[in-house]
C-alpha positions as CSV (number, residue, x, y, z in Angstrom):
1,M,146.9,86.0,79.8
2,H,147.8,85.0,76.4
3,N,147.3,88.5,75.0
4,Y,149.2,89.9,78.0
5,R,152.2,87.7,77.1
6,I,152.1,88.8,73.5
7,R,152.0,92.5,74.4
8,T,154.8,92.0,76.9
9,A,157.0,90.3,74.3
10,R,156.4,93.0,71.8
11,F,157.2,95.7,74.3
12,Q,160.4,93.9,75.3
13,L,161.5,93.5,71.7
14,T,160.9,97.2,71.1
15,V,162.8,98.3,74.1
16,S,165.8,96.0,73.4
17,F,165.9,97.1,69.8
18,F,166.0,100.8,70.4
19,S,168.4,100.4,73.3
20,S,170.8,98.4,71.1
21,L,170.3,100.9,68.3
22,L,171.3,103.7,70.6
23,L,174.4,101.8,71.6
24,F,175.2,101.1,67.9
25,A,175.0,104.9,67.2
26,L,177.3,105.7,70.1
27,V,179.9,103.1,68.9
28,E,179.7,104.5,65.3
29,L,180.2,108.0,66.7
30,F,183.2,106.8,68.6
31,F,184.7,105.3,65.4
32,W,184.0,108.6,63.6
33,F,186.5,110.3,65.7
34,F,188.8,107.2,65.9
35,P,188.6,105.5,62.6
36,Y,188.9,101.7,62.4
37,E,189.0,99.4,59.4
38,H,186.2,97.1,60.6
39,S,184.3,99.6,62.6
40,F,180.9,98.8,61.0
41,V,181.3,95.0,61.6
42,L,182.3,95.7,65.2
43,S,179.4,98.1,65.8
44,S,176.9,95.6,64.3
45,L,178.3,92.8,66.5
46,I,177.9,95.0,69.6
47,F,174.3,95.9,68.4
48,F,173.2,92.3,68.1
49,T,175.0,91.2,71.2
50,S,173.4,94.0,73.2
51,F,170.0,93.3,71.7
52,I,170.1,89.5,72.5
53,V,171.5,90.0,76.1
54,Q,168.9,92.7,76.9
55,F,166.1,90.7,75.5
56,I,167.1,87.6,77.5
57,L,167.6,89.4,80.7
58,E,164.4,91.4,80.5
59,T,162.5,88.3,79.4
60,V,163.7,86.4,82.4
61,A,162.8,89.3,84.7
62,L,159.4,89.7,83.1
63,T,158.8,85.9,83.2
64,K,159.5,85.9,86.9
65,D,157.1,88.9,87.4
66,Y,154.5,87.2,85.2
67,R,154.7,84.0,87.3
68,L,154.3,86.0,90.5
69,L,151.3,87.8,89.0
70,V,149.7,84.5,88.0
71,D,150.3,83.0,91.4
72,R,148.7,86.0,93.1
73,I,145.7,85.9,90.7
74,D,145.4,82.2,91.4
75,S,145.5,82.9,95.1
76,I,142.7,85.5,94.7
77,D,140.6,83.1,92.6
78,L,141.1,80.4,95.3
79,F,140.1,82.8,98.0
80,V,136.9,83.8,96.2
81,K,136.0,80.2,95.7
82,T,136.7,79.5,99.4
83,L,134.3,82.4,100.3
84,S,131.7,81.1,97.9
85,S,131.9,77.6,99.6
86,G,130.9,79.2,102.9
87,K,134.3,79.4,104.7
88,L,134.0,83.1,105.7
89,S,136.9,83.0,108.1
90,A,139.5,82.6,105.3
91,R,141.7,85.6,104.5
92,I,144.4,86.3,101.8
93,K,148.0,86.6,103.1
94,M,149.2,89.9,101.7
95,D,152.9,90.3,100.7
96,G,154.2,92.9,98.3
97,S,152.7,96.1,97.1
98,G,151.0,97.6,94.1
99,A,147.6,97.3,92.6
100,I,147.3,93.6,93.4
101,N,148.0,94.2,97.1
102,Q,145.2,96.8,97.2
103,I,142.8,94.3,95.6
104,E,143.8,91.7,98.2
105,Q,143.2,94.2,101.0
106,S,139.8,95.1,99.6
107,L,138.8,91.4,99.3
108,N,139.8,90.9,102.9
109,E,137.7,93.8,104.0
110,L,134.8,92.5,101.9
111,A,135.2,89.1,103.6
112,D,135.1,90.8,107.0
113,K,131.9,92.6,106.1
114,I,130.2,89.5,104.7
115,D,131.3,87.5,107.9
116,T,129.8,90.2,110.1
117,Q,126.5,90.3,108.1
118,V,126.2,86.5,108.2
119,K,126.6,86.6,112.0
120,S,124.0,89.3,112.2
121,L,121.6,87.3,110.0
122,Q,122.1,84.2,112.2
123,R,121.5,86.3,115.3
124,L,118.3,87.7,113.7
125,V,117.2,84.1,112.8
126,D,117.7,82.9,116.4
127,E,115.8,85.9,117.7
128,N,113.0,85.3,115.2
129,V,112.7,81.7,116.3
130,Q,112.6,82.6,119.9
131,M,110.1,85.3,119.2
132,N,107.9,82.9,117.2
133,V,108.0,80.4,120.1
134,K,107.1,83.1,122.6
135,I,104.2,84.3,120.4
136,K,103.0,80.8,119.9
137,N,103.1,80.1,123.6
138,E,101.3,83.4,124.4
139,A,98.7,82.5,121.8
140,V,98.2,79.0,123.2
141,T,97.9,80.5,126.7
142,A,95.4,83.1,125.6
143,E,93.3,80.5,123.8
144,R,93.3,78.2,126.9
145,Q,92.2,81.1,129.0
146,R,89.4,82.0,126.6
147,L,88.2,78.4,126.5
148,A,88.4,78.1,130.3
149,R,86.4,81.3,130.5
150,D,83.8,80.1,128.0
151,L,83.5,76.8,129.8
152,H,83.0,78.5,133.1
153,D,80.6,81.2,131.8
154,A,78.4,78.9,129.7
155,V,78.8,75.1,130.0
156,S,79.8,75.0,133.7
157,Q,76.8,77.2,134.7
158,Q,74.5,75.1,132.5
159,L,75.7,71.9,134.2
160,F,75.1,73.4,137.6
161,A,71.6,74.4,136.5
162,L,71.1,70.8,135.2
163,S,72.1,69.4,138.6
164,M,69.7,71.7,140.4
165,L,66.8,71.0,138.1
166,A,67.4,67.2,138.2
167,S,67.6,67.3,142.0
168,A,64.3,69.3,142.2
169,A,62.6,66.9,139.8
170,E,63.8,63.9,141.9
171,K,62.3,65.5,145.0
172,T,58.9,66.4,143.4
173,I,58.4,63.5,141.1
174,H,55.9,61.8,143.6
175,S,54.5,64.8,145.4
176,N,54.1,67.1,142.4
177,P,54.5,65.2,139.1
178,N,53.5,68.3,137.0
179,R,56.3,70.3,138.5
180,A,58.7,67.5,138.1
181,A,57.8,67.2,134.4
182,E,58.5,70.9,133.9
183,N,61.8,70.5,135.6
184,I,62.7,67.6,133.3
185,A,61.7,69.6,130.3
186,D,64.0,72.4,131.4
187,V,66.7,69.8,131.9
188,S,66.3,68.7,128.3
189,D,66.4,72.3,127.0
190,I,69.5,73.2,129.0
191,A,71.2,70.0,128.0
192,R,70.5,70.8,124.4
193,K,72.0,74.3,124.8
194,A,75.0,72.9,126.7
195,Q,75.6,70.4,123.8
196,G,75.5,73.3,121.4
197,E,78.0,75.2,123.4
198,M,80.4,72.3,123.6
199,R,80.1,71.7,119.8
200,A,80.9,75.4,119.2
201,L,83.9,75.2,121.5
202,L,85.1,72.0,119.8
203,L,84.6,73.8,116.4
204,H,87.1,76.5,117.7
205,L,89.6,73.7,118.5
206,R,89.5,72.4,114.9
207,P,92.6,73.0,112.7
208,V,92.3,76.5,111.2
209,R,94.0,75.4,108.0
210,L,92.7,73.5,105.0
211,N,95.5,71.0,104.9
212,N,95.9,71.0,101.1
213,E,92.2,71.1,100.5
214,S,90.5,73.8,98.4
215,L,88.3,76.3,100.2
216,D,85.0,74.9,98.7
217,R,85.9,71.3,99.7
218,G,86.9,72.3,103.2
219,L,83.6,74.2,103.7
220,E,81.5,71.4,102.3
221,R,83.2,68.9,104.7
222,L,82.7,71.3,107.7
223,I,79.0,71.8,106.9
224,H,78.5,68.0,106.5
225,E,80.1,67.3,109.8
226,L,78.0,70.0,111.7
227,D,74.8,68.9,110.0
228,A,75.4,65.3,111.2
229,K,76.2,66.3,114.8
230,T,73.6,69.0,115.6
231,T,69.8,69.4,115.4
232,I,70.3,72.6,113.4
233,Q,69.4,72.4,109.7
234,F,72.4,73.5,107.6
235,E,72.2,74.6,104.0
236,A,75.2,75.4,101.8
237,S,75.6,77.0,98.4
238,I,79.3,76.8,97.7
239,D,81.1,77.4,94.4
240,C,84.7,76.7,93.5
241,V,86.5,80.0,93.4
242,P,89.9,79.6,91.5
243,G,92.8,82.0,91.9
244,L,92.7,82.4,95.6
245,S,96.0,82.3,97.5
246,K,96.4,79.8,100.3
247,G,96.5,82.7,102.8
248,V,93.2,84.1,101.7
249,E,91.6,80.6,101.6
250,N,92.8,79.9,105.2
251,H,91.5,83.3,106.4
252,L,88.1,82.7,104.8
253,F,87.9,79.2,106.2
254,R,88.7,80.5,109.7
255,L,86.1,83.3,109.3
256,S,83.5,80.6,108.3
257,Q,84.4,78.6,111.4
258,E,84.0,81.6,113.7
259,A,80.6,82.6,112.1
260,L,79.2,79.1,112.4
261,S,80.5,78.9,116.0
262,N,78.7,82.1,116.9
263,A,75.5,80.8,115.4
264,L,75.8,77.5,117.4
265,R,76.5,79.2,120.7
266,H,74.4,82.4,120.7
267,S,71.7,82.4,118.0
268,E,69.3,79.6,119.2
269,A,68.7,79.1,115.5
270,T,67.0,76.2,113.8
271,K,68.5,76.9,110.4
272,V,71.9,78.2,109.2
273,T,72.8,79.0,105.6
274,L,76.3,79.4,104.2
275,S,77.2,80.6,100.7
276,L,80.4,81.1,98.8
277,H,80.3,82.7,95.4
278,E,82.4,84.8,93.0
279,R,80.9,88.2,91.9
280,D,82.7,90.9,89.9
281,Q,86.2,89.8,90.8
282,L,85.2,89.4,94.5
283,V,84.8,86.3,96.6
284,A,81.6,86.7,98.6
285,L,81.1,84.7,101.8
286,S,77.8,84.9,103.7
287,V,76.5,83.1,106.8
288,F,72.9,83.6,107.9
289,D,71.0,82.1,110.8
290,N,67.3,82.5,111.7
291,G,68.0,82.8,115.4
292,R,67.1,85.4,118.0
293,G,69.4,88.1,116.7
294,F,70.7,90.9,118.9
295,D,71.2,94.6,119.1
296,P,74.9,95.2,118.0
297,N,75.0,98.5,119.9
298,H,74.3,96.8,123.3
299,E,75.5,93.2,122.9
300,N,78.8,92.5,124.6
301,V,78.8,88.7,124.6
302,V,79.9,88.4,121.0
303,S,81.4,91.8,120.4
304,Y,85.0,90.7,120.8
305,G,84.5,87.8,118.4
306,L,82.9,90.0,115.8
307,K,85.7,92.5,116.2
308,T,88.2,89.7,115.6
309,M,86.4,88.6,112.5
310,K,86.3,92.2,111.1
311,E,90.1,92.5,111.7
312,R,90.7,89.1,110.1
313,A,88.7,90.1,107.0
314,E,90.6,93.4,106.7
315,E,94.0,91.6,106.9
316,I,93.2,90.1,103.4
317,G,91.8,93.4,102.1
318,G,88.2,92.4,102.6
319,H,85.1,94.1,103.8
320,F,83.1,92.8,106.8
321,M,79.4,93.6,107.2
322,L,77.0,92.5,110.0
323,T,73.2,92.7,109.7
324,T,71.1,91.7,112.7
325,H,67.9,92.7,114.5
326,E,66.4,91.2,117.7
327,G,64.1,88.3,116.7
328,Q,65.1,88.4,113.0
329,G,68.3,86.5,112.9
330,T,71.9,87.5,112.0
331,S,73.7,87.8,108.6
332,I,77.4,88.1,108.1
333,H,78.7,89.2,104.7
334,I,82.4,89.2,103.7
335,R,83.7,90.5,100.4
336,V,87.4,90.0,99.4
337,P,89.0,91.1,96.1
338,I,90.5,88.4,93.9
339,H,94.0,89.2,92.5
340,R,94.5,86.4,90.0
341,G,97.3,88.3,88.1
342,A,99.4,88.6,91.3
343,E,98.8,85.0,92.2
344,T,99.8,83.8,88.7
345,D,103.0,85.8,88.8
346,G,103.9,84.4,92.2
347,R,103.5,80.9,90.9
């Protein structure tokens, strides 16, 4: 603004000077044809008077225009600050014409677009919240149905068998003690299997996140708890693998839970081994049980769970491999690339 005022003053001085000079020339030309003794003095007086009057009048006019320009620029600045503060309903009151008026109109149009976009974003956020709630409710319902189905298909039937065997043992305990002893042995075996099923189902109900724990600490705690609550012997070889993102760690922890749950429910194993190591920029997770194994081409009981595990591994760019044979146990191997550079950049 300071430079603008200087340039304006220079321009006004130039215009006033040349206008007065032109008037001086005309007056001198007049006195050329009509001589007068003090013509030069009179022409000079007219020149200076014209120069001063023009300069004053033009300066007043330009000062008024300058003040109007400053007021409009201040109004635009206040409007921009108002928009920045979040009041998107504000608009500039336009009066006048020219380049400033076009700028004000463009700013109002920009404010309209920003207001429309914010409303669209808020609507998308509301829809996203509603969708997340719907998805969560559907996931909870699906998990409840799965647990109910598992309880009915496994534990409920085992409890019914326990009731029948206990009733038969009660009836034959005096008349046929040997038969009653066999029934009681079956009761013990079925009760052990039902207990394993319940522990596996409870394992599914555990939180699927590590809750600010590292992956190795979370797996060690999980193995320790299972070893203390079941008759199965658990062995673990777990290394700390730095550089994993929280998403990858949570997926690997969930995959470990599912693999251990399958071993508890279906393998009839006496020993389960879990290992976690880093090899050639890969994190390797393996779970092995010495149970009965199965034919993966004909087994339908765990096929859905294995498919889910494979999809979960692929979500983090990993490779899922299953090795099993009837009577020779089951091995699950998962390999996931480690992207330490990307993780470091993200942090």
